[in-house]
C-alpha positions in Angstrom: 128.5 -22.5 127.3 126.7 -19.3 127.7 129.1 -16.6 126.4 132.7 -16.5 124.6 134.2 -15.3 127.9 133.0 -18.5 129.7 134.1 -22.1 129.2 131.9 -24.2 127.0 130.4 -27.3 128.6 132.2 -30.3 127.3 134.8 -28.2 125.3 138.3 -26.9 126.0 139.0 -23.6 127.5 139.2 -20.8 124.9 140.6 -17.4 125.1 138.3 -15.0 122.9 139.5 -12.2 120.7 139.3 -8.7 122.4 137.2 -7.5 119.5 134.5 -9.9 118.1 133.4 -8.8 114.7 133.1 -11.9 112.5 133.1 -11.4 108.6 129.5 -12.0 107.2 129.6 -15.2 105.4 127.1 -16.4 102.7 126.2 -19.6 101.0 126.4 -19.7 97.3 122.9 -21.8 96.8 119.6 -22.0 98.2 118.5 -25.3 100.0 115.3 -27.1 100.0 114.1 -28.7 103.3 114.6 -32.3 101.9 118.4 -31.8 101.7 119.2 -30.6 105.3 121.0 -32.7 107.9 120.2 -30.3 110.9 117.2 -27.9 111.5 116.8 -25.5 114.4 113.9 -23.0 115.2 114.9 -19.8 117.1 112.6 -18.1 119.3 113.2 -14.5 117.5 115.2 -13.1 114.6 117.6 -10.2 114.9 118.6 -8.1 111.9 122.1 -9.2 110.5 122.3 -12.3 112.5 124.1 -15.5 111.5 123.7 -19.0 113.0 126.5 -21.6 113.1 126.9 -25.2 114.3 129.9 -25.2 116.6 131.3 -28.4 117.8 134.4 -30.4 118.8 135.7 -31.5 115.4 137.5 -29.1 113.0 134.8 -28.8 110.4 132.6 -27.5 113.3 135.3 -25.0 114.3 136.8 -27.0 117.3 134.5 -24.8 119.6 135.5 -21.7 117.9 132.2 -20.1 116.7 133.9 -18.0 114.2 134.9 -21.1 112.3 131.7 -23.1 112.9 129.4 -24.6 110.0 127.4 -21.8 108.8 123.7 -22.4 108.6 121.2 -20.9 106.2 117.5 -19.4 106.6 114.9 -21.5 104.8 111.5 -20.3 105.5 111.1 -20.0 109.2 114.0 -22.4 110.1 117.8 -22.4 110.1 119.2 -25.4 108.5 122.6 -26.9 107.5 123.0 -28.8 104.4 125.8 -31.3 103.7 127.3 -33.4 106.6 130.6 -31.8 107.6 133.8 -33.9 107.4 134.7 -35.8 110.5 131.1 -35.6 111.9 129.5 -38.8 113.1 127.1 -40.3 115.7 127.7 -38.8 119.1 129.7 -35.9 117.9 129.2 -32.9 120.4 128.0 -29.5 119.3 125.8 -26.6 120.0 124.1 -23.8 117.9 125.6 -20.3 118.1 124.2 -16.8 117.2 126.8 -14.7 115.7 126.2 -10.8 115.5 128.1 -7.6 116.0 128.2 -8.3 119.7 129.7 -11.5 121.4 128.6 -14.7 120.2 125.4 -16.3 122.0 125.7 -19.9 122.9 122.7 -22.2 123.8 122.6 -22.4 127.7 121.6 -26.0 127.6 124.2 -29.0 127.6 126.1 -30.2 124.6 124.0 -31.8 121.9 124.9 -35.2 120.4 124.9 -35.8 116.6 122.1 -38.2 115.4 122.9 -41.7 114.2 123.0 -42.0 110.4 119.7 -43.9 110.0 117.7 -41.6 112.5 115.4 -39.2 110.9 116.2 -35.4 110.7 114.2 -33.6 113.5 113.8 -30.0 114.3 115.6 -28.8 117.2 114.5 -26.0 119.4 117.0 -23.4 120.5 118.3 -23.8 124.0 115.8 -26.8 124.6 116.4 -30.5 125.5 113.0 -31.3 123.5 112.7 -31.5 119.7 109.8 -29.7 117.9 106.7 -32.1 117.4 106.1 -32.8 113.7 102.6 -31.3 112.7 100.2 -34.0 112.0 96.7 -33.8 110.3 94.3 -32.8 113.0 92.4 -35.8 113.1 91.0 -36.8 116.4 90.1 -40.6 116.2 87.4 -41.2 118.7 87.9 -44.8 120.2 84.8 -46.9 120.7 83.3 -46.9 124.0 81.4 -50.2 123.8 82.6 -53.0 125.7 84.6 -55.2 123.6 86.2 -58.6 124.2 89.1 -57.8 121.9 89.9 -61.3 121.3 91.9 -60.7 118.2 93.7 -57.9 119.6 94.6 -59.9 122.8 95.8 -62.8 120.8 98.1 -60.4 118.8 99.7 -59.0 121.9 100.3 -62.6 123.3 101.6 -64.0 120.0 103.9 -61.1 119.5 105.1 -61.1 123.1 106.3 -64.5 122.6 108.4 -63.5 119.7 109.6 -60.1 120.9 111.7 -61.4 123.7 113.8 -58.2 124.5 112.5 -55.0 126.2 113.3 -52.9 123.1 111.2 -55.2 120.9 108.5 -55.2 123.4 108.4 -51.4 123.3 108.4 -51.6 119.3 105.1 -53.4 119.5 102.9 -50.4 121.0 104.8 -48.1 118.7 103.7 -50.2 115.6 100.1 -50.3 116.8 100.0 -46.7 117.6 101.7 -45.3 114.5 99.8 -47.5 112.2 96.6 -46.5 113.8 95.6 -50.2 114.7 93.7 -49.4 117.9 89.9 -49.2 117.5 88.5 -49.2 121.0 89.0 -48.1 124.5 89.3 -51.7 125.5 92.3 -52.2 123.3 94.0 -49.2 124.6 93.5 -50.3 128.3 94.9 -53.8 127.2 97.8 -52.0 125.9 98.2 -50.2 129.0 98.1 -53.5 131.2 100.6 -55.0 128.9 103.1 -52.2 129.2 102.5 -52.0 133.0 103.2 -55.8 133.2 106.5 -55.4 131.2 107.8 -52.4 133.3 107.0 -54.2 136.6 108.5 -57.4 135.7 105.4 -59.5 135.5 106.5 -60.2 131.8 110.1 -61.2 131.7 112.5 -59.7 129.2 115.5 -61.6 127.6 118.3 -60.8 125.3 117.3 -60.9 121.7 120.8 -61.6 120.2 121.3 -58.2 118.8 123.0 -55.3 120.2 121.1 -52.2 120.6 122.0 -49.4 123.2 119.5 -48.0 125.5 118.8 -45.2 122.8 116.7 -47.6 121.0 114.2 -48.2 123.7 114.2 -44.4 124.4 113.3 -43.7 120.9 110.6 -46.1 120.8 109.2 -44.6 124.2 109.4 -41.2 122.4 107.3 -42.5 119.5 104.8 -44.0 121.9 104.4 -40.9 123.9 103.9 -38.6 120.9 101.2 -41.1 119.6 99.4 -41.3 122.8 99.1 -37.5 123.1 97.6 -37.5 119.7 95.1 -40.2 120.9 94.5 -38.1 124.2 92.9 -35.3 122.4 89.8 -37.4 121.6 88.3 -37.6 124.9 88.5 -38.0 128.6 88.8 -41.8 128.6 91.4 -41.7 126.2 93.5 -39.0 128.1 93.0 -41.2 131.3 94.4 -44.3 130.0 97.3 -42.4 128.1 98.3 -40.8 131.4 98.4 -44.4 133.1 100.6 -45.6 130.2 103.4 -42.7 130.3 104.8 -44.0 133.8 105.6 -47.3 132.1 107.8 -45.9 129.5 111.5 -45.2 129.7 113.1 -41.9 129.5 113.8 -40.4 126.2 115.8 -37.3 127.3 118.8 -36.1 125.5 121.2 -38.2 127.7 119.5 -41.4 126.7 118.8 -40.8 123.1 122.3 -40.0 122.2 124.4 -42.4 120.4 126.4 -43.7 123.4 124.3 -43.2 126.6 125.2 -44.3 130.0 128.9 -43.8 129.8 129.4 -43.5 133.6 129.0 -47.4 134.0 131.7 -48.0 131.5 134.0 -45.6 133.4 133.1 -47.4 136.8 134.0 -50.9 135.2 137.4 -49.7 134.4 138.3 -48.0 137.7 141.6 -49.1 139.4 140.4 -48.9 142.9 138.0 -51.9 143.0 138.8 -55.6 143.2 139.1 -57.5 139.9 136.0 -59.7 140.5 133.9 -56.6 141.2 135.2 -55.2 137.9 134.3 -58.2 136.1 130.9 -58.4 137.5 130.2 -54.8 136.8 131.4 -55.1 133.2 129.8 -58.3 132.2 126.5 -58.0 134.2 125.8 -54.2 133.9 128.0 -52.3 131.4 127.9 -54.8 128.6 124.4 -56.0 129.3 123.0 -52.3 129.3 124.8 -51.4 126.3 123.6 -54.5 124.4 120.2 -55.1 125.6 118.9 -53.1 128.5 115.6 -54.0 130.4 114.1 -53.3 133.8 115.7 -56.1 135.4 118.9 -54.4 135.1 117.9 -51.9 137.7 117.1 -54.7 140.2 120.6 -56.0 139.6 122.2 -52.5 140.1 120.0 -52.1 143.5 121.1 -55.3 144.6 124.8 -54.4 144.0 124.6 -51.2 145.8 122.9 -52.9 148.7 125.7 -55.5 148.7 128.4 -52.7 148.7 126.8 -50.9 151.5 126.5 -54.0 153.5 130.2 -55.3 152.9 131.7 -51.9 153.2 135.6 -51.4 152.5 135.2 -49.9 149.0 136.6 -46.4 148.2 134.3 -43.5 148.7 134.7 -42.4 145.2 133.6 -45.7 143.8 130.5 -45.8 145.9 129.8 -42.2 144.9 130.0 -42.8 141.3 128.0 -46.1 141.5 125.0 -44.5 143.5 125.1 -41.6 140.8 124.7 -44.2 138.0 121.8 -45.8 140.2 120.0 -42.4 140.0 120.7 -42.1 136.3 119.2 -45.7 135.7 116.3 -45.1 138.0 115.7 -41.9 135.8 115.8 -44.1 132.6 113.3 -46.7 133.9 111.1 -44.1 135.6 111.6 -45.1 139.1 112.7 -42.0 140.9 109.6 -41.2 142.8 108.1 -37.9 143.6 110.8 -36.4 146.0 113.6 -37.0 143.7 111.9 -35.9 140.4 110.6 -32.7 142.1 114.1 -31.8 143.3 115.8 -32.8 139.8 113.5 -30.4 138.0 113.6 -27.6 140.6 117.5 -27.7 140.3 117.0 -27.1 136.5 114.2 -24.5 136.7 114.1 -22.0 139.4 110.6 -21.0 138.7 109.3 -24.0 140.7 111.8 -24.2 143.4 109.9 -22.5 146.0 106.6 -24.5 145.3 108.7 -27.6 145.4 110.5 -26.7 148.6 107.1 -25.9 150.2 105.5 -29.2 149.3 108.4 -31.5 150.2 108.9 -29.6 153.5 105.2 -30.3 154.5 105.3 -33.8 153.1 108.3 -34.8 155.0 107.4 -33.2 158.2 104.1 -35.1 158.1 102.0 -31.8 158.0 98.3 -31.6 157.9 97.1 -33.3 154.6 94.8 -30.2 153.9 97.7 -28.0 153.9 99.8 -30.3 151.8 96.9 -30.4 149.3 96.9 -26.7 148.9 100.8 -26.6 148.2 100.5 -29.7 145.8 97.8 -27.7 143.7 99.8 -24.9 143.6 103.0 -26.8 142.3 100.8 -28.6 139.8 99.5 -25.4 138.3 103.0 -24.5 137.4 103.9 -27.9 136.0 100.9 -28.6 134.0 101.7 -26.2 131.2 104.9 -28.0 130.4 103.8 -31.7 130.5 103.0 -32.1 126.7 106.5 -31.0 125.7 108.7 -31.9 128.6 108.7 -35.7 129.7 110.2 -35.0 133.1 107.8 -32.4 133.7 105.0 -34.8 132.8 106.5 -37.6 135.2 106.3 -35.0 138.0 102.8 -34.2 137.3 101.8 -37.8 137.4 103.7 -38.4 140.8 101.9 -35.4 142.1 98.6 -36.7 141.1 99.2 -39.9 142.7 100.2 -38.1 145.9 97.0 -36.2 145.8 95.1 -39.4 146.0 96.8 -40.3 149.1 96.2 -36.9 150.6 92.6 -36.6 149.7 92.0 -40.2 151.2 93.4 -38.8 154.4 91.2 -35.7 154.3 88.1 -37.6 153.3 88.7 -40.0 156.4 89.1 -36.9 158.8 86.0 -35.4 157.7 84.0 -38.7 157.9 85.1 -39.3 161.4 84.1 -35.8 162.5 80.5 -37.3 162.3 77.0 -35.8 161.4 77.1 -32.6 163.5 78.7 -30.5 160.8 79.9 -27.1 162.1 80.8 -24.0 160.2 84.4 -25.0 160.2 83.6 -28.6 158.9 81.8 -27.2 156.1 84.6 -24.8 155.1 87.1 -27.7 155.3 84.9 -30.1 153.3 84.3 -27.6 150.4 87.7 -26.5 150.3 89.0 -30.2 150.1 86.3 -30.8 147.5 87.5 -27.6 145.3 91.0 -28.9 145.6 90.1 -32.4 144.6 88.1 -31.4 141.6 91.0 -29.1 140.5 93.2 -32.3 140.4 90.8 -33.7 137.6 90.9 -30.5 135.7 94.6 -30.2 135.9 94.9 -33.5 134.5 92.9 -32.2 131.5 89.6 -34.3 132.2 86.3 -32.5 132.0 88.0 -29.1 132.4 84.7 -27.0 131.7 82.5 -29.1 133.8 85.0 -29.1 136.7 85.4 -25.3 136.4 81.6 -24.8 136.8 81.4 -27.3 139.7 84.4 -25.5 141.6 82.8 -21.9 141.0 79.5 -23.3 142.4 81.0 -24.8 145.4 82.9 -21.7 146.2 79.8 -19.7 145.8 77.7 -21.9 148.2 80.5 -22.1 150.9 80.0 -18.7 152.7 76.2 -19.7 153.2 76.1 -23.4 153.6 76.3 -23.4 157.5 73.8 -20.6 157.9 70.5 -22.3 159.1 68.6 -19.4 157.9 69.6 -20.3 154.3 67.9 -23.8 154.4 66.7 -25.5 152.6 67.6 -23.5 149.4 71.3 -23.4 149.7 71.7 -27.1 150.9 69.6 -28.1 147.9 71.8 -26.1 145.8 74.8 -28.0 147.0 73.1 -31.5 146.6 72.6 -30.5 142.9 76.3 -29.5 142.8 77.3 -32.8 144.3 75.0 -34.6 142.1 76.7 -32.9 139.0 80.2 -33.9 140.1 79.1 -37.5 140.6 77.9 -37.5 137.0 81.3 -36.5 135.9 82.8 -39.5 137.9 80.2 -41.8 136.6 80.6 -40.9 133.1 84.2 -41.6 132.9 84.4 -44.6 135.4 81.7 -46.4 133.5 83.6 -46.2 130.4 86.8 -47.3 132.2 85.1 -50.2 133.8 84.0 -51.5 130.4 87.5 -50.8 129.0 89.4 -52.7 131.6 87.1 -55.8 131.3 89.4 -57.4 128.8 92.4 -57.3 131.0 91.8 -60.4 132.9 91.6 -62.4 129.5 95.1 -60.7 128.7 96.5 -61.9 131.9 95.5 -65.4 131.1 97.0 -65.2 127.6 100.2 -64.0 129.0 100.2 -66.3 132.0 100.3 -63.4 134.5 99.4 -64.3 138.1 95.7 -63.7 138.6 96.2 -61.8 141.8 98.4 -59.3 140.0 95.9 -58.7 137.2 93.0 -58.3 139.8 95.3 -55.7 141.7 96.0 -53.8 138.5 92.4 -53.5 137.5 91.2 -52.4 140.7 94.1 -50.0 141.1 93.2 -48.2 137.8 89.6 -47.9 138.9 89.7 -47.2 142.6 93.4 -45.8 143.2 92.6 -42.4 141.3 91.7 -39.0 142.3 88.2 -39.6 140.6 87.4 -42.0 143.4 88.3 -39.6 146.1 86.4 -36.9 144.5 83.3 -39.1 144.4 83.8 -39.9 148.2 83.9 -36.1 149.0 80.9 -35.4 146.8 78.9 -38.2 148.5 79.9 -37.1 151.9 78.8 -33.4 151.0 75.6 -34.5 149.5 74.6 -36.6 152.5 75.3 -33.7 155.0 73.4 -31.3 152.6 70.4 -33.6 152.7 70.6 -33.6 156.5 70.3 -29.5 156.4 67.7 -29.7 153.7 65.4 -32.2 155.3 65.9 -34.8 152.5 65.8 -38.5 152.9 69.2 -39.9 153.5 69.3 -42.5 150.7 72.1 -42.8 148.3 70.8 -43.8 144.8 73.4 -46.1 143.5 71.3 -47.0 140.5 68.0 -45.3 139.9 65.0 -47.2 138.2 62.5 -49.7 139.2 62.8 -53.5 139.3 60.4 -56.3 140.4 61.4 -59.6 142.1 60.6 -61.8 145.1 61.8 -60.4 148.3 64.7 -61.9 150.2 66.0 -60.8 153.7 69.8 -61.6 153.7 72.6 -60.7 156.3 75.0 -59.8 153.6 74.7 -59.4 149.8 77.6 -61.9 149.5 75.1 -64.6 150.8 73.0 -64.3 147.7 75.6 -66.4 146.0 75.0 -69.2 148.6 71.3 -69.2 148.0 69.0 -70.4 145.3 67.5 -67.3 143.7 64.0 -67.4 142.4 63.7 -67.8 138.7 61.4 -64.8 138.4 64.4 -62.7 139.9 65.1 -61.4 143.4 64.9 -57.9 145.3 67.3 -58.3 148.2 67.4 -56.5 151.5 70.6 -56.9 153.2 72.4 -55.5 156.3 75.9 -55.6 155.1 77.8 -55.3 151.8 81.6 -54.7 151.2 81.4 -53.0 148.0 83.7 -55.6 146.1 80.9 -58.0 145.5 79.6 -59.2 142.0 75.8 -59.1 141.7 74.1 -62.4 140.7 72.4 -62.3 137.4 69.0 -62.9 138.7 69.1 -60.0 141.2 66.7 -57.2 140.1 67.2 -54.8 143.0 69.2 -54.4 146.2 68.7 -52.3 149.4 71.8 -52.2 151.9 71.6 -50.9 155.4 75.1 -49.1 155.0 76.8 -46.4 153.0 78.7 -47.6 150.1 81.0 -45.6 147.8 79.3 -44.6 144.7 82.3 -45.7 142.7 82.8 -49.0 144.4 83.1 -52.2 142.3 79.6 -53.1 143.4 78.1 -49.7 142.5 79.6 -49.8 139.0 78.5 -53.4 138.4 75.0 -52.7 139.5 74.7 -49.7 137.0 76.2 -51.8 134.4 73.6 -54.5 134.7 70.7 -52.1 135.4 70.1 -53.5 139.1 68.1 -51.1 141.0 70.3 -50.2 143.9 69.8 -47.9 147.0 71.7 -47.7 150.4 71.6 -45.8 153.5 73.6 -45.6 156.9 70.4 -44.9 158.8 69.0 -48.0 160.3 65.6 -46.7 161.1 65.1 -45.5 157.6 66.1 -49.1 156.3 63.9 -50.9 158.6 60.9 -48.6 157.8 61.3 -49.5 154.2 61.6 -53.1 155.0 58.5 -53.2 156.9 56.6 -52.5 153.6 57.5 -55.8 152.2 57.4 -59.5 153.0 59.8 -62.1 152.3 59.1 -64.5 149.3 56.3 -62.1 148.3 56.6 -60.3 144.9 57.7 -56.6 145.5 58.5 -53.6 143.5 61.5 -51.4 144.3 61.5 -48.0 143.1 64.8 -45.7 143.5 64.4 -42.1 142.2 67.5 -40.1 141.0 66.6 -37.4 143.8 67.1 -40.1 146.4 63.6 -41.2 147.2 63.2 -45.0 147.7 59.9 -46.9 147.9 59.0 -50.6 148.0 55.6 -52.5 148.0 54.1 -55.7 147.7 52.7 -56.4 144.2 50.7 -59.1 142.4 52.5 -62.1 141.0 51.1 -61.3 137.6 53.2 -58.1 137.6 56.2 -60.2 138.7 56.0 -62.6 135.8 55.5 -59.9 133.1 58.7 -58.1 134.6 60.8 -61.2 135.1 60.2 -62.1 131.4 61.4 -58.7 130.3 64.3 -58.9 132.6 65.6 -62.2 131.6 65.4 -61.2 128.0 67.5 -58.1 128.8 70.0 -59.7 131.1 71.1 -61.9 128.6 73.5 -59.2 127.4 74.6 -56.8 130.2 74.5 -53.1 129.0 76.2 -50.0 130.4 73.7 -48.3 132.7 72.5 -44.8 132.2 73.9 -42.1 134.4 71.0 -41.5 136.7 72.0 -39.7 139.8 
């Protein structure tokens, strides 16, 4: 409904009067905000304007705006006092502005009257989202200290047993967040894992004996989302985890928060062009189940039904079309639409991003060069990000874009690595542009925005001169410092996240989740993020800049000094099969995968291969304070190893600049150091950021 001359969506056709000049109506008394049943905020006021609620029942004018329920201006809002006769949950209506010209209708779809027990919210003119209530600006900073969170895990496990349905399981995080019961990043990460396991089916949902339509789950998701945005203002780690929780929540768009959502499946179940047994299956296993106690398992049932119908054939095209339309709706509710469908859906509603969406999807689906796709993806994210806080669908699109950025950056980094050490001007140009695009993804996600801006500007300033040999060693050294700063951004956040997710395996045991699924979850959260790809590009650029600057090609995984008895091993994993000296060990090995754990008695490690600075092994070494360096230059590794002797006491020194030294020392120094090390290793600490 956009004008009196057009048909109102969801309403009968109307023939407007030739001359529209409504009489100016007034209310006899002033209202207080506590009395109202509807509130709406308009973008701007016009002299002499009036606002009415116009809808499908006579008390709302039966879609005739001149007979609609008149609203009153209270402070900066338009409000409606008493509940009009005949209005109930699900009654359709819109707001209409009346003035001397034609009536101005909202351009959005019809609104649905709230349920009696639902709180009064402030609508926003012509928007599908409500105005967020203003809360006191208190930014609670969650603790960064590693926490076993035993009590919290036990509470989650106990309440999960009692909360058997999907709706009740969503109410748990709602209570924890709204009542401010989270005190550490570990607890927030545990909550993320719990919701992920629920959404993925690792935690099964059952009916709870009550009847609640999907709008109950949608309203809980909305409350959780709003609370998470409040928490996310406290810091980068809080924001990172909050963004990982959002995809596990169902949609709370108007079509799912109305009193009677998902009516299409009801109409499908009552069609006359399908066999009786199919009709009964849809009615009892989908329609009634969804309207009684929806959960993610219902989407699996629907997908299986659609697959069966496609396989069997013989059904009417109209029935198949409607069922597949409902499949899209249910996927949207459970956030299972994917990048392409989500992008097209939003582009169909907002033409301002259609060009950017079309460009990215064209490149994506034609398997274009990943570097070109990254450029298009970044351009699209810049258009999407301003709306993510207020529009859930835009937030979902942004998260899908961030996921795809990880895939593209992985391909770009692989291409750059495969081109070898002889970096040309075009190689540097491609690397630094990819690096800037990668850092931009972190910034667009709201993490370390100011630091990312500095790093990107510095890289762009260095790019024109880095391939010029006459600018060495100053420009390459400048780039080394820039990449070092970037790695510090990654280290700071990843170290906090590694500690936060440490409690997830314990949650998995308490909930009896498959251990492999738990380990996959933890590794994915830490390694399948844009942060990991940024660190890879920064490490690659740093190594190549060191070549240009004539610096040693060591990577300082964890700087410091450590003393222990020297051991030569083929792989770091072999250290778990050996008896380590009680005074501690400094290990020289040819190979490490990056996924190993570090034995407690290890004081230092030198590996003859490059390792990602955000690999599990690198993070664990920094947490435990194990001195660690690696290099892909076998000659450099052998030169260092010749300075020491196996079983002798050695001192390993790794500087933040990348200088690595090792020498034989007296046993007396070993004893003193080993005593100090054993004392400190009793309680592992988070390592200092020392690159």
